[in-house]
All heavy atoms as an XYZ file, in Angstrom:
744
protein
N     104.677     79.052     97.369
C     105.117     78.964     98.741
C     105.685     80.302     99.180
O     106.426     80.946     98.449
C     106.163     77.860     98.865
C     106.762     77.773    100.254
S     107.677     76.244    100.487
C     106.346     75.216    101.026
N     105.378     80.722    100.374
C     105.819     82.008    100.891
C     107.278     81.965    101.303
O     107.738     81.040    101.948
C     104.958     82.387    102.091
C     105.289     83.746    102.626
C     104.391     84.101    103.775
O     103.190     83.819    103.695
O     104.907     84.638    104.749
N     108.016     82.987    100.891
C     109.410     83.098    101.291
C     109.484     83.725    102.668
O     108.619     84.496    103.060
C     110.158     83.974    100.286
C     110.142     83.418     98.891
C     110.745     84.412     97.924
C     110.542     83.922     96.519
N     110.612     84.971     95.537
N     110.566     83.422    103.413
C     110.754     84.023    104.730
C     110.771     85.535    104.610
O     111.460     86.098    103.788
C     112.065     83.539    105.356
C     112.012     82.075    105.744
O     110.893     81.567    105.952
O     113.077     81.441    105.818
N     110.001     86.197    105.445
C     109.999     87.647    105.480
C     109.241     88.331    104.364
O     109.251     89.554    104.274
N     108.575     87.581    103.495
C     107.859     88.200    102.373
C     106.808     89.183    102.876
O     106.636     90.261    102.309
C     107.215     87.134    101.498
C     106.534     87.706    100.270
C     105.988     86.638     99.348
O     104.842     86.192     99.577
O     106.705     86.259     98.417
N     106.113     88.837    103.944
C     105.082     89.720    104.489
C     105.674     91.065    104.904
O     105.019     92.095    104.813
C     104.390     89.074    105.682
C     103.507     87.922    105.308
C     102.865     87.332    106.548
C     102.019     86.138    106.196
N     101.352     85.567    107.367
N     106.920     91.059    105.371
C     107.562     92.286    105.837
C     107.911     93.244    104.706
O     108.001     94.444    104.929
C     108.829     91.964    106.626
C     108.536     91.184    107.902
O     107.419     91.315    108.436
O     109.417     90.441    108.348
N     108.128     92.733    103.491
C     108.533     93.606    102.383
C     107.348     94.149    101.591
O     107.528     94.995    100.727
C     109.514     92.899    101.415
C     110.760     92.442    102.156
C     108.855     91.734    100.710
N     106.159     93.668    101.877
C     104.989     94.150    101.156
C     104.617     95.525    101.679
O     104.347     95.708    102.857
C     103.795     93.183    101.300
C     104.132     91.828    100.693
C     102.551     93.770    100.635
C     103.068     90.765    100.912
N     104.618     96.498    100.770
C     104.273     97.864    101.123
C     103.760     98.597     99.903
O     103.559     97.996     98.840
N     103.570     99.895    100.025
C     103.079    100.693     98.906
C     104.002    100.522     97.703
O     105.216    100.622     97.817
C     103.013    102.167     99.297
C     102.413    103.021     98.206
C     102.259    104.468     98.607
O     102.149    104.753     99.812
O     102.243    105.308     97.702
N     103.396    100.211     96.554
C     104.150    100.019     95.326
C     104.550     98.583     95.043
O     105.037     98.278     93.962
N     104.349     97.672     96.011
C     104.678     96.263     95.794
C     103.641     95.637     94.871
O     102.439     95.789     95.079
C     104.690     95.489     97.126
O     105.607     96.105     98.018
C     105.086     94.030     96.912
N     104.109     94.944     93.847
C     103.196     94.235     92.943
C     102.978     92.841     93.518
O     103.927     92.146     93.879
C     103.763     94.152     91.513
C     102.823     93.388     90.598
C     104.000     95.561     90.961
N     101.703     92.463     93.612
C     101.344     91.190     94.235
C     100.409     90.393     93.325
O      99.781     90.939     92.427
C     100.655     91.418     95.606
C     101.609     92.061     96.602
C      99.389     92.257     95.470
N     100.360     89.103     93.594
C      99.367     88.199     92.997
C      98.508     87.679     94.144
O      98.976     87.528     95.260
C     100.039     87.028     92.287
C     100.728     87.412     91.004
C     101.113     86.134     90.268
N     101.756     86.401     89.025
C     101.142     86.647     87.875
N      99.829     86.656     87.831
N     101.812     86.864     86.771
N      97.263     87.409     93.806
C      96.355     86.925     94.841
C      96.633     85.473     95.183
O      97.167     84.724     94.377
C      94.905     87.055     94.353
C      94.612     86.033     93.285
O      94.993     86.251     92.119
O      94.049     84.980     93.627
N      96.290     85.093     96.371
C      96.229     83.677     96.767
C      94.775     83.262     96.838
O      94.450     82.094     96.705
C      96.862     83.483     98.137
C      98.342     83.625     98.107
C      98.942     83.298     99.424
N     100.375     83.498     99.265
C     101.246     83.318    100.197
N     100.874     82.937    101.388
N     102.511     83.515     99.970
N      93.929     84.250     97.043
C      92.507     84.030     97.242
C      91.842     83.381     96.025
O      90.932     82.582     96.163
C      91.865     85.382     97.539
C      90.530     85.351     98.178
C      90.142     86.765     98.589
C      88.897     86.755     99.408
N      88.554     88.081     99.888
N      92.278     83.756     94.810
C      91.668     83.261     93.582
C      92.660     82.450     92.739
O      92.577     82.401     91.532
C      91.089     84.415     92.764
C      90.090     85.206     93.546
C      88.823     84.809     93.895
C      90.264     86.492     94.122
N      88.206     85.775     94.655
C      89.068     86.823     94.806
C      91.317     87.414     94.133
C      88.914     88.027     95.485
C      91.154     88.606     94.814
C      89.956     88.900     95.478
N      93.645     81.865     93.387
C      94.568     80.979     92.695
C      95.652     81.676     91.894
O      96.200     81.090     90.960
N      95.976     82.916     92.216
C      97.058     83.622     91.519
C      96.680     84.174     90.166
O      97.541     84.562     89.386
N      95.379     84.225     89.870
C      94.943     84.687     88.552
C      94.911     86.206     88.432
O      94.860     86.729     87.324
C      93.540     84.147     88.219
O      92.626     84.590     89.230
C      93.541     82.633     88.144
N      94.944     86.916     89.564
C      94.856     88.381     89.542
C      96.129     88.990     90.101
O      96.738     88.452     91.016
C      93.672     88.845     90.390
S      92.091     88.184     89.859
N      96.493     90.132     89.531
C      97.646     90.858     90.054
C      97.239     92.297     90.306
O      96.305     92.816     89.696
C      98.826     90.796     89.083
O      98.536     91.495     87.891
N      97.948     92.922     91.223
C      97.652     94.305     91.554
C      98.834     94.949     92.246
O      99.828     94.294     92.556
N      98.706     96.245     92.492
C      99.748     97.001     93.179
C      99.191     97.479     94.516
O      98.078     97.993     94.576
C     100.195     98.206     92.326
O     100.657     97.731     91.069
C     101.313     98.966     93.003
N      99.976     97.302     95.557
C      99.573     97.766     96.882
C      99.615     99.290     96.884
O     100.644     99.890     96.550
C     100.496     97.193     97.981
C     100.135     97.755     99.346
C     100.438     95.669     97.986
N      98.495     99.914     97.215
C      98.442    101.372     97.266
C      98.512    101.897     98.697
O      98.805    103.071     98.924
C      97.195    101.936     96.549
C      97.281    101.666     95.053
C      95.911    101.375     97.115
N      98.282    101.008     99.668
C      98.362    101.408    101.069
C      98.447    100.159    101.933
O      97.876     99.132    101.602
C      97.132    102.227    101.442
C      97.252    102.938    102.763
C      96.131    103.941    102.989
N      94.962    103.269    103.556
C      93.741    103.306    103.037
N      93.486    103.972    101.942
N      92.754    102.677    103.624
N      99.171    100.274    103.045
C      99.232     99.186    104.014
C      99.009     99.761    105.399
O      99.591    100.782    105.762
C     100.591     98.480    103.970
C     100.667     97.345    104.981
C     101.921     96.542    104.890
N     101.917     95.517    105.932
C     102.752     94.510    105.978
N     103.683     94.370    105.051
N     102.674     93.617    106.957
N      98.153     99.090    106.152
C      97.893     99.447    107.546
C      97.986     98.165    108.358
O      97.063     97.351    108.334
C      96.513    100.086    107.692
C      96.375    101.417    106.981
C      94.973    101.998    107.062
O      94.103    101.404    107.747
O      94.756    103.041    106.437
N      99.099     97.974    109.027
C      99.324     96.728    109.764
C      99.390     95.566    108.795
O     100.166     95.577    107.856
N      98.543     94.566    109.002
C      98.484     93.422    108.086
C      97.431     93.600    106.992
O      97.225     92.702    106.180
C      98.196     92.127    108.854
C      99.444     91.587    109.539
O     100.553     92.046    109.207
O      99.304     90.703    110.410
N      96.757     94.750    106.961
C      95.755     95.028    105.928
C      96.408     95.725    104.741
O      97.183     96.672    104.912
C      94.647     95.934    106.467
O      93.899     95.245    107.439
N      96.086     95.237    103.554
C      96.597     95.816    102.317
C      95.438     96.333    101.487
O      94.378     95.722    101.443
C      97.322     94.752    101.479
C      98.456     93.994    102.123
C      98.932     92.905    101.164
C      99.588     94.936    102.485
N      95.670     97.432    100.802
C      94.699     97.975     99.867
C      95.342     97.817     98.496
O      96.371     98.430     98.211
C      94.362     99.417    100.218
C      93.746     99.509    101.588
C      94.539     99.585    102.725
C      92.365     99.449    101.732
C      93.966     99.636    103.990
C      91.787     99.489    102.995
C      92.591     99.586    104.118
N      94.746     96.956     97.670
C      95.339     96.563     96.387
C      94.499     97.106     95.241
O      93.291     96.857     95.175
C      95.434     95.021     96.285
C      95.987     94.593     94.937
C      96.277     94.458     97.425
N      95.159     97.845     94.341
C      94.526     98.300     93.101
C      94.818     97.234     92.056
O      95.970     97.030     91.667
C      95.096     99.654     92.679
N      93.771     96.537     91.628
C      93.943     95.437     90.676
C      94.283     95.985     89.305
O      93.734     96.989     88.866
C      92.686     94.568     90.621
C      92.407     93.924     91.940
C      91.370     94.179     92.769
C      93.207     92.935     92.591
N      91.464     93.417     93.904
C      92.585     92.643     93.826
C      94.391     92.285     92.269
C      93.113     91.722     94.719
C      94.906     91.357     93.174
C      94.274     91.080     94.367
N      95.193     95.326     88.628
C      95.630     95.752     87.303
C      94.499     95.620     86.293
O      93.741     94.654     86.323
C      96.847     94.938     86.847
C      98.019     95.133     87.760
N      98.843     94.118     88.114
C      98.470     96.248     88.406
C      99.779     94.581     88.938
N      99.561     95.870     89.126
N      94.425     96.600     85.395
C      93.408     96.652     84.335
C      91.996     96.609     84.890
O      91.098     96.015     84.302
C      93.635     95.540     83.312
C      94.964     95.713     82.622
O      95.332     96.816     82.252
N      95.699     94.634     82.478
N      91.822     97.244     86.036
C      90.521     97.306     86.690
C      90.437     98.608     87.465
O      91.456     99.196     87.810
C      90.371     96.122     87.639
O      89.197     96.244     88.404
N      89.231     99.045     87.750
C      89.090    100.197     88.626
C      88.653     99.760     90.022
O      88.200    100.555     90.823
C      88.140    101.260     88.042
C      86.783    100.739     87.656
C      85.770    100.667     88.586
C      86.532    100.341     86.352
C      84.523    100.191     88.227
C      85.290     99.872     85.987
C      84.277     99.795     86.926
N      88.863     98.493     90.328
C      88.485     97.921     91.619
C      89.701     97.900     92.546
O      90.807     97.563     92.135
C      87.940     96.484     91.441
C      87.678     95.831     92.781
C      86.694     96.498     90.589
N      89.461     98.281     93.789
C      90.467     98.182     94.840
C      89.864     97.330     95.953
O      88.697     97.490     96.292
C      90.811     99.577     95.363
C      91.889     99.585     96.409
C      92.230    100.990     96.878
O      92.537    101.842     96.043
O      92.176    101.216     98.106
N      90.658     96.418     96.484
C      90.193     95.541     97.561
C      91.063     95.699     98.789
O      92.248     96.017     98.683
C      90.284     94.064     97.146
C      89.133     93.598     96.300
O      88.016     94.095     96.494
O      89.354     92.724     95.457
N      90.455     95.408     99.928
C      91.227     95.307    101.165
C      91.445     93.825    101.431
O      90.491     93.045    101.512
C      90.481     95.943    102.329
C      91.256     95.855    103.632
C      90.550     96.510    104.805
O      89.471     97.092    104.625
O      91.092     96.412    105.915
N      92.709     93.433    101.525
C      93.095     92.053    101.804
C      94.083     92.061    102.956
O      94.508     93.119    103.408
C      93.761     91.436    100.566
C      92.940     91.404     99.279
C      93.820     91.005     98.113
C      91.793     90.426     99.420
N      94.473     90.877    103.389
C      95.545     90.783    104.377
C      96.808     90.315    103.671
O      96.756     89.803    102.549
C      95.195     89.789    105.502
O      95.146     88.470    104.953
C      93.878     90.139    106.172
N      97.937     90.475    104.335
C      99.196     90.043    103.723
C      99.191     88.547    103.431
O      99.890     88.090    102.536
C     100.421     90.439    104.574
C     100.626     91.935    104.583
C     100.311     89.900    105.979
N      98.376     87.779    104.148
C      98.283     86.333    103.896
C      97.516     86.005    102.624
O      97.607     84.891    102.122
C      97.595     85.640    105.074
O      98.337     85.834    106.248
N      96.753     86.979    102.090
C      95.945     86.755    100.890
C      96.714     86.949     99.596
O      96.176     86.708     98.514
C      94.742     87.708    100.860
C      93.736     87.419    101.959
O      93.606     86.248    102.352
O      93.086     88.379    102.415
N      97.970     87.421     99.689
C      98.731     87.736     98.475
C     100.147     87.190     98.568
O     100.624     86.816     99.642
C      98.797     89.268     98.228
C      97.410     89.853     98.038
C      99.545     89.976     99.338
N     100.806     87.165     97.427
C     102.219     86.824     97.355
C     102.902     87.862     96.475
O     102.292     88.387     95.533
C     102.427     85.392     96.818
O     103.802     85.060     96.883
C     101.927     85.228     95.412
N     104.150     88.172     96.765
C     104.896     89.171     96.003
C     105.197     88.639     94.607
O     105.546     87.470     94.432
C     106.216     89.529     96.734
C     107.097     90.430     95.879
C     105.915     90.178     98.065
N     105.055     89.501     93.610
C     105.428     89.180     92.229
C     106.721     89.941     91.958
O     106.705     91.080     91.488
C     104.317     89.592     91.279
C     104.525     89.220     89.844
C     105.515     88.439     89.324
C     103.719     89.621     88.737
N     105.379     88.319     87.962
C     104.277     89.038     87.580
C     102.593     90.410     88.616
C     103.743     89.235     86.321
C     102.056     90.606     87.355
C     102.628     90.014     86.220
N     107.873     89.349     92.274
C     109.140     90.086     92.245
C     109.600     90.537     90.862
O     110.295     91.535     90.740
C     110.138     89.110     92.863
C     109.537     87.767     92.671
C     108.048     87.962     92.675
N     109.222     89.822     89.814
C     109.687     90.190     88.468
C     108.546     90.748     87.606
O     108.537     90.580     86.387
C     110.356     89.004     87.790
C     109.468     87.771     87.712
O     108.398     87.755     88.361
O     109.841     86.819     87.009
N     107.625     91.456     88.258
C     106.504     92.059     87.530
C     107.016     93.134     86.567
O     108.002     93.806     86.851
C     105.523     92.687     88.520
N     106.346     93.295     85.423
C     106.741     94.335     84.473
C     106.680     95.733     85.102
O     105.841     95.996     85.971
C     105.700     94.213     83.357
C     105.132     92.846     83.497
C     105.219     92.506     84.953
N     107.560     96.609     84.665
C     107.673     97.951     85.241
C     106.370     98.740     85.174
O     106.019     99.450     86.111
C     108.800     98.728     84.549
C     109.125    100.045     85.222
C     109.566     99.894     86.678
O     110.282     98.938     87.000
O     109.185    100.757     87.490
N     105.628     98.626     84.054
C     104.389     99.411     83.945
C     103.358     98.995     85.000
O     102.531     99.798     85.406
C     103.797     99.327     82.529
C     103.197     98.007     82.189
N     103.962     96.927     81.783
C     101.914     97.592     82.197
C     103.165     95.900     81.557
N     101.918     96.271     81.804
N     103.437     97.769     85.495
C     102.532     97.343     86.557
C     102.976     97.892     87.915
O     102.151     98.157     88.777
C     102.434     95.827     86.611
C     101.805     95.163     85.379
C     101.733     93.656     85.582
C     100.448     95.743     85.065
N     104.266     98.105     88.083
C     104.768     98.685     89.338
C     104.263    100.111     89.518
O     104.109    100.575     90.640
C     106.293     98.667     89.367
C     106.861     97.276     89.386
C     108.388     97.295     89.407
N     108.907     95.966     89.208
C     108.946     95.019     90.128
N     108.473     95.258     91.327
N     109.444     93.837     89.866
N     104.002    100.803     88.429
C     103.533    102.190     88.489
C     102.014    102.291     88.653
O     101.492    103.372     88.888
C     103.963    102.924     87.219
N     101.301    101.185     88.513
C      99.828    101.185     88.580
C      99.346    101.587     89.960
O      99.781    101.046     90.970
C      99.318     99.787     88.248
C      97.838     99.684     88.110
C      96.955     99.335     89.093
C      97.063     99.900     86.946
N      95.678     99.318     88.592
C      95.719     99.666     87.267
C      97.379    100.272     85.632
C      94.686     99.784     86.359
C      96.363    100.392     84.723
C      95.028    100.147     85.080
N      98.455    102.565     90.034
C      97.893    102.995     91.317
C      96.375    103.064     91.259
O      95.745    103.787     92.005
C      98.438    104.375     91.722
C      99.915    104.388     92.043
C     100.217    103.495     93.247
N     101.604    103.561     93.656
C     102.578    102.814     93.180
N     102.341    101.931     92.233
N     103.803    102.928     93.639
N      95.795    102.322     90.353
C      94.347    102.300     90.228
C      93.912    102.898     88.911
O      94.721    103.329     88.096
N      92.598    102.907     88.702
C      92.073    103.358     87.427
C      90.669    103.910     87.604
O      90.069    103.784     88.664
C      92.051    102.200     86.431
N      90.203    104.499     86.535
C      88.819    104.967     86.474
C      88.175    104.375     85.229
O      88.841    104.121     84.230
C      88.727    106.512     86.431
C      89.215    107.112     87.728
C      89.494    107.077     85.257
N      86.881    104.141     85.313
C      86.138    103.684     84.149
C      85.683    104.900     83.353
O      85.189    105.870     83.915
N      85.879    104.847     82.050
C      85.537    105.976     81.185
C      84.558    105.505     80.111
O      84.850    104.569     79.361
C      86.801    106.567     80.513
C      86.431    107.703     79.587
C      87.795    107.018     81.566
N      83.398    106.152     80.043
C      82.407    105.860     79.019
C      82.602    106.828     77.860
O      82.691    108.029     78.052
C      81.001    105.998     79.579
C      79.935    105.853     78.543
C      79.147    106.835     78.032
C      79.551    104.658     77.869
N      78.292    106.323     77.091
C      78.527    104.984     76.960
C      79.988    103.329     77.940
C      77.922    104.037     76.141
C      79.382    102.396     77.118
C      78.357    102.751     76.230
N      82.687    106.298     76.644
C      82.813    107.117     75.447
C      81.505    106.996     74.672
O      81.277    106.003     73.976
C      83.987    106.645     74.595
C      84.200    107.497     73.374
O      83.262    108.068     72.813
N      85.449    107.586     72.939
N      80.619    108.004     74.776
C      79.310    107.902     74.116
C      79.406    107.898     72.594
O      78.567    107.294     71.935
C      78.545    109.127     74.619
C      79.565    110.050     75.158
C      80.752    109.237     75.535
N      80.428    108.539     72.034
C      80.575    108.571     70.573
C      80.824    107.174     70.011
O      80.346    106.835     68.937
C      81.702    109.519     70.167
N      81.588    106.364     70.766
C      81.890    104.999     70.310
C      81.021    103.965     71.011
O      81.114    102.770     70.705
C      83.361    104.681     70.571
C      84.307    105.495     69.729
C      85.733    104.983     69.801
N      86.113    104.518     71.123
C      87.241    104.826     71.741
N      88.095    105.633     71.176
N      87.508    104.347     72.920
N      80.244    104.424     71.983
C      79.395    103.535     72.785
C      80.206    102.388     73.385
O      79.826    101.227     73.316
C      78.233    103.006     71.961
N      81.365    102.760     73.960
C      82.162    101.744     74.633
C      82.731    102.282     75.935
O      82.656    103.468     76.240
C      83.256    101.183     73.726
C      84.390    102.169     73.470
O      84.327    103.320     73.930
O      85.356    101.771     72.800
N      83.275    101.376     76.694
C      83.778    101.635     78.028
C      85.244    101.248     78.056
O      85.622    100.220     77.511
C      82.970    100.770     79.004
C      83.329    100.948     80.436
C      82.848    102.031     81.154
C      84.120    100.019     81.086
C      83.149    102.183     82.488
C      84.429    100.163     82.415
C      83.942    101.257     83.118
N      86.085    102.072     78.679
C      87.499    101.716     78.811
C      87.952    101.961     80.244
O      87.309    102.675     81.009
C      88.354    102.528     77.839
O      88.293    103.906     78.146
N      89.053    101.361     80.577
C      89.665    101.533     81.885
C      90.945    102.327     81.676
O      91.828    101.910     80.933
C      89.959    100.174     82.543
C      88.647     99.431     82.777
C      90.730    100.351     83.841
C      88.822     98.004     83.218
N      91.028    103.490     82.322
C      92.169    104.383     82.166
C      92.917    104.488     83.492
O      92.300    104.737     84.525
C      91.707    105.778     81.732
C      90.898    105.795     80.448
C      91.712    105.398     79.239
O      92.925    105.674     79.215
O      91.128    104.810     78.308
N      94.253    104.315     83.459
C      95.028    104.440     84.699
C      94.866    105.830     85.305
O      94.735    106.816     84.582
C      96.475    104.228     84.254
C      96.381    103.573     82.920
C      95.076    104.010     82.317
N      94.880    105.889     86.640
C      94.861    107.173     87.320
C      96.131    107.917     86.973
O      97.209    107.342     86.915
C      94.802    106.985     88.836
C      93.487    106.516     89.427
C      93.646    106.319     90.924
C      92.376    107.485     89.138
N      96.015    109.180     86.760
C      97.175    110.016     86.498
C      97.562    110.700     87.805
O      96.717    111.266     88.480
C      96.867    111.060     85.439
C      96.361    110.405     84.174
C      96.809    111.152     82.952
N      96.163    110.674     81.747
C      96.417    109.532     81.148
N      97.267    108.698     81.660
N      95.804    109.199     80.034
N      98.846    110.618     88.148
C      99.303    111.251     89.373
C      99.269    112.757     89.231
O      99.756    113.307     88.245
C     100.714    110.790     89.707
C     101.176    111.258     91.054
C     102.453    110.581     91.481
O     102.984    109.743     90.775
N     102.965    110.945     92.638
N      98.656    113.411     90.195
C      98.565    114.866     90.188
C      99.632    115.421     91.119
O      99.806    114.947     92.224
C      97.184    115.307     90.661
C      96.080    114.807     89.774
C      94.704    115.119     90.348
O      94.588    115.776     91.367
N      93.682    114.638     89.695
N     100.326    116.453     90.659
C     101.375    117.049     91.472
C     100.786    117.594     92.768
O      99.748    118.238     92.780
C     102.049    118.181     90.706
C     102.968    117.676     89.624
C     103.789    118.790     89.017
O     104.213    119.703     89.764
O     104.002    118.741     87.811
N     101.468    117.290     93.866
C     101.064    117.786     95.164
C      99.882    117.083     95.787
O      99.467    117.410     96.879
N      99.313    116.098     95.096
C      98.121    115.433     95.629
C      98.463    114.215     96.490
O      97.624    113.717     97.209
C      97.206    114.982     94.496
O      97.792    113.904     93.795
N      99.698    113.708     96.343
C     100.052    112.503     97.069
C      99.535    111.241     96.427
O      99.722    110.161     96.929
N      98.828    111.358     95.300
C      98.323    110.160     94.602
C      99.384    109.569     93.728
O     100.182    110.195     93.159
C      97.110    110.522     93.739
C      95.842    110.887     94.484
C      94.761    111.290     93.500
C      95.347    109.747     95.320
């Protein structure tokens, strides 16, 4: 159930859970434009545009998830496997 004013506190860095898929996915808001949110899903390199009505705040999310700002997929040909690596913030880039 949505708390009063929850939509107002959702902004960049807010950790959220989806409502769209039954709360099974979590992500960090990387940008907000009006009621549109851009969410970087945890342990994924996928980012989606949702509305504030599509998510709920995860107030007690672990700290490492609060720092998540997206990821890249990395192929390792020596091991023939694929991994998901968090984006590293670059100084002066605003990322």
